N, C-alpha and C positions, 0 to 999 in steps of 0.2 A: 259667599265661599261656595267653591264645590268641591266634592271629595275627590281626592285623590289616591285612594286606596287601590294598590294592584292586588289583584286577584292572585291569590296563591295555588301554586303547582297542586294538582290532588294525584294519585294513582290508587289503582285498585292490584289487592294481591290476596296472595295467601301467606297463614303466619307459617314459619319453619320453624322457629326457635322460640321457646319462653323462658328458657332458663336463667336469665339476668333478671335483676329485681328491676322493675320499672321499665323493663325493655324489652322490644320484642325484634327478631328478625323479619322481614317481609319479604318474599319473592314474587317479582312483578314479570309476568312474563307477556312478550309481543311476538309478534308475527312481522317477519321483515322480507321483504323481496329481496332474494340474490342478484347480484348486478349481472353476471354473467349467462346463468341458466333461466332465471325467471321464478324459480320456485320458490314457494313461501317457508322461511326455516324460522323455527322458533327460537327466540333469545331472551334470557332471563336476567333480571340484575335484582341483587339482595339488597335490601335498605333497613338500616338500623332506625326502628321508631320508638318515639318515648309512650309508655302505657302506665300513667302515673295509677292507677286503679288495680294493676295485674289482672286486669279482666279477659285476656286474649287468650286462647289456647292454640294448640299446635292444631292445623287444619283451618281454622277459622278463616273467612274471608273478609276483610278490612279495609277500609278506606282510610288512606293516610295522606296527610297534608303538609306542605312544605311550613316549615318555622324557620326561628332563629337558630344559630348552632348551641346545641346544649352541652355537647361534650366532643371529643376530638373525632368521631366518626356518626355522632347523633344530629341529625336535621331534619327528621321528620318528627311527626305527632301522628297517632292514631285518632281519628277523628269520629269513626263510628265503625261498629261491627255489622256488617252486611248479613253474613251468615255464619250461623253457629256450626260448629263441626259436631256431629255426634259422638 
């Protein structure tokens, strides 16, 4: 049998808030081209991500991965911390 596992979506962003227990808010920024003017505009989306060890701090750059729904708004899990904030 061949494995039919789907690859999960990943996003890279920075931690905005870590006040919750075992959860962090991650802001993911991307550049989008404006339809009419053609100028690139920054847009950002905030994701609630699961952080079971409470290891993330504000300003850290993290890689988050899609997972099953863990709560009402939490559908992402922190995979790795790419860069620690000072």
